[in-house]
C-alpha positions in Angstrom: 41.3 19.2 20.7 37.6 19.6 20.9 37.3 15.6 21.3 39.6 15.6 23.8 38.0 18.6 25.7 34.8 16.5 25.4 36.1 13.0 26.9 37.7 15.1 29.8 34.2 16.5 30.6 32.7 13.3 30.4 35.0 11.6 32.6 34.6 14.4 34.8 30.7 14.3 34.9 31.2 10.6 35.5 33.6 10.7 38.6 31.4 13.7 40.2 28.7 11.2 40.4 30.7 8.5 41.7 31.4 10.2 44.5 29.6 8.6 47.6 29.8 5.3 46.6 27.5 4.5 43.8 27.7 5.3 40.1 25.0 7.3 38.5 24.9 6.2 34.4 22.3 8.6 32.1 22.4 7.0 28.5 20.0 6.2 25.8 19.4 3.3 23.2 17.3 2.8 20.6 14.4 0.4 20.9 13.3 -2.6 18.7 10.3 -3.9 19.9 8.0 -1.6 22.3 7.2 -4.6 23.6 10.5 -4.8 25.0 10.1 -1.8 27.6 8.1 -3.2 30.2 11.2 -6.0 30.9 13.9 -3.1 30.6 11.8 -0.8 32.6 11.9 -3.0 35.3 16.1 -2.9 35.1 16.9 0.5 34.5 14.6 3.6 35.2 13.3 5.2 32.0 13.2 8.7 32.3 11.4 9.4 28.7 11.0 8.3 25.3 11.1 10.4 21.9 10.1 8.4 19.4 12.3 4.9 19.2 15.2 6.6 21.0 14.8 5.9 24.8 16.8 8.1 27.7 17.5 6.0 31.5 19.4 5.8 34.4 21.0 3.1 36.1 23.0 2.8 39.2 26.0 0.0 39.3 23.9 -3.0 39.5 21.5 -1.9 37.2 23.9 -0.9 34.5 25.8 -4.1 34.8 22.1 -6.1 34.5 21.4 -3.6 31.6 24.8 -4.9 29.9 23.3 -8.5 29.4 20.5 -7.6 27.1 20.8 -7.2 23.6 20.7 -3.7 23.7 23.5 -1.0 23.0 24.0 1.9 25.1 25.2 5.3 24.4 26.3 7.0 27.5 25.3 10.9 28.0 26.6 14.0 30.0 24.5 13.7 33.3 21.6 15.9 33.8 22.8 17.2 36.8 25.8 18.6 36.5 25.2 22.4 36.6 27.9 24.8 36.5 25.8 27.6 36.6 24.2 26.6 39.6 24.4 29.8 41.3 23.9 29.5 45.2 22.5 31.7 47.8 23.5 31.3 51.8 20.5 32.9 53.0 16.3 34.0 52.4 18.0 37.6 51.7 20.5 36.0 48.8 17.8 34.5 47.6 15.6 37.6 47.4 15.5 38.0 43.7 14.6 34.3 42.9 17.7 33.6 40.6 19.9 30.8 42.2 19.9 28.1 44.5 19.7 27.8 48.1 22.2 26.0 49.9 21.0 22.6 52.4 20.8 24.9 55.1 19.8 27.8 53.4 16.3 26.2 52.5 15.7 24.8 55.8 16.3 28.1 57.7 13.9 29.2 55.3 10.6 27.1 55.3 11.4 27.8 58.9 11.6 31.2 58.6 8.1 31.1 56.7 5.9 29.6 60.1 7.7 32.7 62.1 7.0 35.6 59.8 3.5 33.8 59.3 2.5 31.8 62.3 -1.1 32.4 61.6 -1.0 31.3 58.2 1.9 28.8 58.5 3.2 25.9 60.2 6.0 23.1 59.3 5.7 19.9 59.1 8.5 17.6 59.8 7.5 14.3 57.5 10.7 12.6 58.5 14.3 12.0 57.9 16.2 10.9 54.9 18.6 8.5 54.2 21.3 10.9 54.2 19.9 12.8 56.9 18.3 15.6 55.6 14.7 17.0 56.4 11.6 16.3 53.9 9.4 19.6 54.8 6.1 21.0 54.2 4.8 24.2 54.5 1.2 24.0 55.7 -0.5 26.8 54.8 -4.3 28.0 55.7 -6.4 31.2 57.7 -6.6 29.1 60.3 -3.6 26.9 60.4 -3.5 25.6 63.7 -6.7 24.0 63.5 -8.5 21.1 60.8 -11.4 22.7 58.9 -13.2 21.1 56.6 -11.7 21.9 53.4 -9.8 20.2 51.0 -6.1 19.2 51.5 -4.1 20.3 48.6 -0.3 18.8 48.2 2.3 20.6 45.8 5.7 18.1 46.2 8.7 18.6 43.8 12.0 17.1 43.0 11.5 13.2 44.4 14.4 13.3 41.0 17.1 15.1 42.9 18.3 16.6 39.7 14.9 18.2 38.5 15.2 21.7 40.4 13.2 24.1 38.9 10.1 23.2 40.7 12.0 22.9 43.5 12.7 26.8 43.6 8.8 26.9 42.0 7.6 26.0 45.2 9.7 27.9 47.7 8.7 30.7 45.8 4.9 29.8 45.5 5.4 29.3 49.3 6.5 33.0 49.8 4.0 34.3 47.4 0.8 32.7 48.8 2.1 34.2 52.3 3.0 37.4 51.8 0.2 38.3 49.0 -2.7 36.9 51.6 -5.1 40.0 52.4 -3.5 42.0 49.6 -4.4 40.0 46.2 -7.9 38.4 46.4 -7.1 35.5 44.3 -4.2 34.4 46.9 -6.5 35.3 49.8 -9.6 33.3 48.5 -6.7 29.9 48.0 -5.8 30.4 51.6 -9.2 30.5 52.9 -10.7 27.6 50.6 -8.1 24.8 51.2 -5.1 23.7 53.2 -2.5 23.7 51.1 0.7 21.4 52.0 4.1 22.7 50.2 6.7 20.5 50.0 9.6 22.2 47.9 12.3 19.2 48.0 11.3 15.5 48.1 14.6 14.0 47.9 17.3 16.5 49.2 20.1 14.4 49.5 19.8 13.6 45.5 19.9 17.4 45.1 22.8 17.7 47.1 24.7 14.7 46.1 27.7 16.7 45.6 27.3 18.6 49.1 25.0 20.8 51.3 26.7 23.5 49.4 25.6 23.1 45.6 23.3 21.8 43.7 25.6 21.1 41.0 26.5 18.0 41.2 22.3 16.7 41.7 21.4 13.0 40.4 18.1 11.6 40.2 18.3 8.4 42.9 18.3 8.9 46.7 21.5 8.2 48.6 21.1 4.3 48.7 20.7 4.6 44.7 17.3 4.0 44.2 14.7 5.6 42.1 12.2 7.1 44.8 9.3 7.0 41.7 9.8 3.8 40.9 9.8 2.2 44.2 6.3 2.5 45.3 3.5 -0.8 46.1 1.6 -1.8 43.0 -1.8 -2.5 43.3 -1.6 -5.4 44.6 0.7 -4.5 47.5 3.8 -6.2 45.4 7.6 -3.8 45.6 8.6 -2.3 42.4 10.7 -5.0 40.3 11.7 -6.4 43.8 13.5 -3.0 45.6 13.6 -2.6 49.2 11.1 0.1 50.6 13.1 3.0 50.7 13.1 5.6 54.1 11.5 8.6 51.7 9.2 6.5 50.0 7.8 5.1 53.2 7.5 8.6 55.6 5.6 10.0 52.4 3.1 6.8 52.1 2.7 7.4 55.8 1.8 11.1 55.7 -0.3 10.4 52.4 -2.4 7.8 54.5 -2.6 10.2 57.0 -3.5 12.8 55.7 -5.5 11.8 52.5 -4.8 14.2 50.4 -7.6 15.4 47.7 -5.5 16.8 44.9 -1.8 16.7 44.2 0.5 17.7 41.3 4.2 16.3 41.9 6.6 18.7 40.0 9.6 17.2 37.6 11.7 18.1 34.7 13.1 16.4 31.7 9.8 17.3 29.6 7.4 20.2 29.4 4.1 18.1 29.6 1.5 17.6 31.9 1.2 13.8 32.9 -1.9 12.2 34.2 -2.9 8.6 35.5 -2.6 6.1 34.7 1.0 5.2 34.3 0.9 1.4 35.3 -1.5 0.2 32.9 -3.3 1.1 29.6 -6.3 1.2 31.3 -7.9 4.8 31.2 -8.8 6.2 34.9 -12.4 6.5 35.2 -12.0 10.1 35.7 -10.2 10.4 32.3 -12.3 13.1 31.2 -11.9 15.5 34.2 -7.9 14.6 34.4 -7.8 15.9 30.7 -9.7 18.9 31.7 -7.4 20.1 34.2 -4.2 19.0 32.4 -5.3 20.9 29.3 -6.1 24.0 32.1 -2.5 23.8 33.0 -0.6 23.2 30.2 -2.6 26.5 28.1 -1.8 28.8 31.4 1.7 28.0 30.8 1.6 28.2 26.8 -0.1 31.3 27.0 2.5 33.1 29.6 5.7 31.1 28.2 7.7 31.8 25.1 6.6 29.9 22.0 7.0 25.8 22.1 7.0 26.0 25.8 4.4 23.3 27.5 3.8 21.5 23.9 5.3 18.5 24.4 3.8 15.0 23.1 -0.2 15.7 22.7 0.2 19.9 23.2 1.5 19.5 26.6 -0.4 17.1 27.9 -0.2 13.4 28.1 -1.9 9.5 29.7 1.0 8.3 31.3 0.7 4.5 29.9 0.7 5.9 26.4 4.4 7.9 26.8 5.4 5.2 28.6 4.5 2.3 31.0 5.9 2.7 34.2 5.0 0.8 37.5 5.9 2.0 41.1 5.6 5.9 40.9 4.3 7.6 43.1 1.3 9.4 41.3 -0.6 6.1 40.5 0.2 5.1 44.1 -1.9 8.3 45.3 -4.4 7.3 43.5 -5.1 3.4 44.2 -3.9 3.3 47.7 -4.8 7.0 49.0 -7.6 7.7 47.0 -6.5 11.3 46.0 -6.5 12.2 42.9 -2.3 13.2 41.7 -0.5 14.4 38.1 3.0 14.5 37.6 4.0 18.1 36.0 7.2 18.0 33.6 8.5 22.1 34.0 11.5 22.3 32.0 13.1 20.4 29.0 16.4 21.0 31.5 16.6 19.1 34.3 18.9 21.0 36.4 19.0 24.6 34.5 21.1 27.6 35.0 20.1 29.5 38.0 19.3 32.6 35.9 16.7 30.8 34.4 14.3 30.3 37.0 12.8 33.7 36.8 11.4 32.9 33.5 10.6 29.8 34.5 8.0 31.2 37.5 6.6 34.1 34.8 5.5 30.4 32.7 3.9 29.3 35.7 2.5 31.0 37.9 -1.1 31.6 36.7 -1.0 27.6 36.2 0.2 27.1 39.7 -2.8 29.0 41.3 -5.1 27.4 38.9 -4.5 24.2 39.7 -4.9 24.9 43.3 -8.2 26.2 42.5 -9.4 23.0 40.8 -9.1 21.3 43.8 -11.8 23.8 45.4 -14.4 22.9 43.0 -16.6 19.9 42.4 -18.4 17.7 45.3 -17.9 18.7 48.8 -19.7 16.3 50.7 -20.5 15.8 54.6 -21.5 12.1 56.8 -22.5 12.4 59.9 -25.0 10.6 62.2 -28.2 12.1 63.5 -26.1 13.5 66.8 -23.4 15.0 64.3 -21.0 13.2 65.1 -18.7 12.5 62.0 -19.0 8.6 59.9 -16.8 6.7 57.6 -17.9 6.3 54.8 -16.9 5.5 51.1 -18.6 7.4 48.7 -19.3 5.5 45.4 -20.2 7.7 42.1 -23.1 5.5 40.8 -22.4 3.7 37.2 -18.9 5.8 37.1 -16.5 4.3 39.5 -14.6 1.5 39.8 -13.1 -0.4 42.7 -10.0 2.2 42.4 -11.4 5.6 42.6 -14.0 6.0 44.9 -13.6 8.3 47.9 -13.6 8.0 51.3 -14.4 10.0 54.2 -12.3 11.8 56.4 -13.0 10.0 59.7 -12.5 12.6 62.4 -14.5 14.9 60.5 -16.9 12.7 58.0 -15.8 15.2 54.7 -15.1 14.0 51.3 -14.1 15.6 48.3 -15.1 14.3 44.9 -14.1 16.1 41.4 -15.8 15.4 38.5 -16.7 17.0 35.2 -19.5 19.0 35.5 -22.6 16.5 34.9 -25.4 14.9 37.1 -24.8 12.4 39.4 -26.1 9.8 42.0 -23.8 8.9 44.6 -24.2 5.9 47.0 -22.9 6.0 50.8 -21.6 3.3 52.8 -20.9 3.6 56.1 -20.8 0.4 58.5 -23.6 -0.2 60.9 -26.3 1.5 58.3 -27.9 1.0 55.4 -26.7 2.6 52.3 -27.8 5.9 50.9 -28.7 6.7 47.6 -28.2 10.8 47.0 -29.6 11.1 43.3 -29.5 14.7 41.4 -26.1 16.0 42.5 -25.1 18.6 39.8 -21.8 19.4 39.1 -20.9 22.9 37.7 -18.0 24.3 36.6 -16.0 26.7 38.8 -18.3 26.2 41.8 -18.2 23.9 44.4 -21.3 21.9 45.4 -21.9 20.7 48.9 -23.8 17.1 49.7 -24.8 16.7 53.3 -25.3 13.1 54.4 -26.9 12.6 58.0 -27.5 9.0 58.1 -31.1 9.1 59.9 -32.5 11.7 57.8 -32.7 12.6 54.0 -29.3 14.3 52.4 -29.3 17.8 51.3 -27.5 19.2 48.0 -26.7 22.8 48.2 -24.3 24.2 45.4 -21.9 27.0 46.6 -19.8 29.6 44.5 -16.2 29.2 45.0 -15.7 32.7 47.3 -17.8 31.7 50.2 -16.2 28.4 51.1 -18.2 26.3 53.8 
């Protein structure tokens, strides 16, 4: 009888995830030769690797192609199926944060934040998905209607639609930042010193694949059947595995190149680990030491606030992406090599789409770490580049004897500001802008927990000032 029930449930799982035009398969297989992973990763979407066991997703075409390999797949129940997906139809029903919002409740909550806190929050509609749903950002700052010389810090979640914990974490973080402003010094300091962009759901079509009123049948891929975290161009500009560029990818790329976010975290599920660049190659990022530092800080905070065993996957909660497994076409690396920001991927839950009753716990585990990561974005070198008349200049800033062609940063043309994150130490900068002779700035000291202001004026001597976080600039 048990076997019959399990088979029935499994068939139901596949049936639920085939409604709408394509099947989404979840399966595992044992790898015999790790050298095969690169080839297999361009056929199916590898989710994670545990020893010799590979877990992966596939649409119909990918599944058929995988059958041509010499590997045997074992089909598994889909992680997006959640019979305990308690749903809320309004912000009032989300009061205890122990439910998932319906799609309309989500949209209403986002616009409600801006209505309730018009001086602190505005909503940016980045565009419409394949399925007609919105990719929304809450932008939070103390002068939200003005662009200030502040770092642009971005949180985004759930580009894999069946990874829903980050979705709720982001909604609650927006609410907490806004409601706590002016009362909580730590929250107030963040809002005063940064421009915070928070996108709770980057793939609402996947999350609400079973309909706008439930997340119980969520899936990884977008409505066209593509993994959005395998859909970004490579550093050479070639499209991943020949896939067509998806609407959601294009919208996020446009926003990323326009806004030039300085520090980004992309929230996922399926593991409990902070994943830092690079993912597409084994070579270490030149800022590997800095990436390890901020990743370790997040993991340690989550461990300290969570139960035993939380956020301790791989190397005690952090990993270099390629060391885990090589992937191409992902968002994290694209932000680093194309938009010249700094991005990590944070996996916050081993269970992708857990019972709503567990969501309170994940908030408690991650709250301090969420704030700490944003605070990292307010440290480092905060620079400005202008001409002798005070006009902002577009410039490329190179950390001498450190940077490579994928790690230099650029100033924002409209303000001349730039932000460069580094481990504590003493550095020399080269500032290049067309039409001027390069300026070399020596003895730039970066310290922990403060920002170092570097003002470069072409036609005069640059000045350097180290300022504590709370003073801003």
